[in-house]
Every structure is written in C-alpha cells, then in structure tokens.
C-alpha positions in Angstrom: -16.4 5.5 -21.5 -12.8 4.1 -21.5 -12.2 1.1 -19.2 -9.0 -0.5 -17.9 -8.2 -3.7 -19.8 -9.6 -6.7 -17.9 -6.2 -8.7 -17.8 -4.6 -5.7 -16.0 -7.5 -5.2 -13.7 -7.4 -8.9 -12.9 -3.7 -8.9 -12.2 -3.8 -5.9 -10.0 -6.7 -7.3 -8.0 -4.9 -10.7 -7.5 -1.7 -8.8 -6.6 -3.6 -6.8 -4.1 -5.1 -9.8 -2.5 -1.8 -11.6 -2.2 -0.2 -8.5 -0.5 -3.1 -8.1 1.9 -3.2 -11.8 2.9 0.6 -11.9 3.2 0.4 -9.0 5.6 -1.7 -11.2 7.9 -4.9 -9.1 8.2 -7.5 -11.0 10.3 -9.0 -14.4 10.4 -12.3 -13.4 8.6 -10.5 -12.0 5.5 -8.1 -15.0 5.4 -10.9 -17.5 5.7 -13.0 -15.8 2.9 -9.8 -15.6 0.7 -9.0 -19.3 1.3 -12.5 -20.4 0.3 -12.9 -18.2 -2.7 -9.5 -19.0 -4.3 -10.0 -22.7 -3.4 -13.3 -22.7 -5.4 -11.7 -20.6 -8.2 -8.8 -23.1 -8.4 -11.2 -26.0 -8.6 -13.2 -24.3 -11.3 -10.2 -23.7 -13.4 -9.5 -27.5 -13.1 -13.0 -28.4 -14.0 -13.7 -29.9 -10.6 -17.3 -28.8 -10.2 -17.9 -31.2 -7.3 -15.3 -29.3 -5.3 -16.6 -26.0 -6.4 -20.1 -26.9 -5.4 -18.9 -28.0 -1.9 -16.9 -24.9 -1.3 -19.7 -22.6 -2.6 -22.2 -24.2 -0.2 -19.6 -23.7 2.7 -18.9 -20.2 1.6 -22.6 -19.3 1.4 -23.4 -20.8 4.7 -20.3 -19.3 6.6 -20.3 -15.9 4.9 -23.9 -15.2 3.7 -23.3 -11.4 3.4 -20.4 -12.0 0.8 -21.5 -11.7 -2.8 -18.7 -14.0 -3.9 -20.8 -16.9 -2.7 -23.6 -16.1 -5.0 -21.0 -15.7 -7.8 -19.8 -19.2 -7.2 -23.3 -20.6 -7.3 -23.9 -18.7 -10.5 -20.7 -20.1 -12.1 -21.9 -23.6 -11.2 -25.2 -23.1 -13.0 -23.4 -21.5 -15.9 -21.0 -24.5 -16.2 -24.0 -26.9 -16.1 -26.8 -25.0 -17.8 -25.4 -22.0 -19.7 -25.4 -18.3 -19.3 -29.1 -17.7 -19.6 -29.8 -20.1 -16.6 -27.1 -18.4 -14.5 -28.1 -14.7 -15.2 -30.6 -14.5 -12.3 -27.9 -15.4 -9.9 -25.4 -13.1 -11.6 -28.1 -10.3 -11.2 -28.3 -11.1 -7.6 -24.4 -11.0 -7.3 -24.4 -7.6 -9.1 -27.1 -6.2 -6.6 -25.5 -7.5 -3.5 -22.0 -6.4 -4.5 -23.1 -2.9 -5.4 -25.1 -2.5 -2.2 -22.3 -3.9 0.1 -19.2 -2.4 -1.6 -20.3 0.7 -3.2 -23.5 2.0 -1.6 -22.8 0.9 2.0 -19.1 0.7 2.1 -18.7 3.0 5.1 -20.9 0.8 7.3 -18.6 -2.2 6.9 -16.0 -3.3 9.6 -12.5 -3.1 8.3 -12.1 -6.8 7.9 -15.3 -6.8 5.7 -13.9 -4.1 3.6 -10.9 -6.2 2.6 -13.3 -8.7 1.0 -14.2 -6.0 -1.5 -11.1 -7.1 -3.6 -12.5 -10.7 -3.8 -15.9 -9.4 -5.1 -14.0 -7.1 -7.6 -12.2 -10.2 -8.8 -15.5 -12.0 -9.2 -17.0 -9.1 -11.3 -13.9 -9.1 -13.5 -14.3 -13.0 -14.0 -18.0 -12.4 -14.9 -17.1 -9.6 -17.3 -14.6 -12.0 -19.1 -17.1 -14.8 -19.2 -19.6 -12.5 -20.8 -17.0 -11.5 -23.5 -16.5 -15.1 -24.2 -20.2 -15.6 -24.7 -20.5 -12.5 -26.8 -22.7 -10.7 -24.2 -21.2 -7.2 -24.4 -24.1 -5.3 -22.6 -23.7 -7.9 -19.7 -19.9 -7.5 -19.9 -20.2 -3.7 -19.4 -22.4 -4.1 -16.4 -19.7 -6.2 -14.6 -16.8 -4.3 -15.8 -18.5 -1.1 -14.3 -19.2 -3.0 -11.1 -15.5 -3.8 -10.8 -14.5 -0.2 -11.5 -17.1 1.2 -9.1 -15.9 -1.1 -6.3 -12.3 -0.2 -6.8 -13.2 3.6 -7.1 -15.3 3.5 -3.9 -12.7 1.5 -1.9 -9.6 3.7 -2.8 -11.6 7.0 -2.6 -13.1 6.2 1.0 -9.9 4.8 2.4 -7.8 7.9 1.7 
C-alpha cells in the first residue's frame, strides 16, 4: 500500500486548519483549534506543565474530541516512554476511528471540522512511532490519518 509522505500530509493538514480558522467558522471549532495548537506549541518547546494544563482543560471541555486523549498520551510518552503511552494511543485510535470515520455523518458541521485536528494528531503519532522504530504502530496511525481524510472528503462532496 502506497501512502502519502508524512511531511506533505502534515503540511496539508496544517494549511487546511489555518484556512478554515481564517474563514471564521464557529466558536466550537475555534476553541478546539486554539487549545490543541497551544498544547502542540508547548510540547514542541518542552513545556510539559503547560501541555498538562491544556490537556486537562481540553479533555474537560471537549471530552468527545480524541485529540484530548492524544495530548494525555503524549505527556505519558514524554515522561515514561512509548510502551507506557500505547494504551492511551490505542484509545485515541479507537475514538478517532469511531468519531471521524465510522460515525462521521452523525456529527454536527462544527464537529466535523475538528477531524483535521485529529488527523494532525494521527500524523504526529505516526512520526513519533517512526522515531521510535515502531513501524507496525506507525502504519496504524498513518492509515487512521488517511481514513479520516478519505471519509471527510468523500462525504462532504
């Protein structure tokens, strides 16, 4: 199976998020975007305390969004390693697939927009797994990112 290179997929997802946010969709999507990218920026700076606070807020305010589970898993990964984080990453995978692939048609339009955030999280997990040499786990998250994008574009035509 041929897949799109991860850097291109990540770039496309981020560009799409910027465009959607710039078009001023609704408060739900903007709030989820803001929290997610605040946590990602803090993570890239190594500020785990901020990531922990944002992840707690994200999970409390938007419990249906799989990206909150992703953030919790990344915290555990940073502190304890991949093996300790895999159960949360498994939960992320299940929730993301159920919400954005299997049950996509049942979502409100503003909830559908958050599929791009979840796709970004899946791409980040795929990259993390490559860094850790976990190719079978990488494939799972790469497929999830592809399935989210395929479902989203197919069903919005």
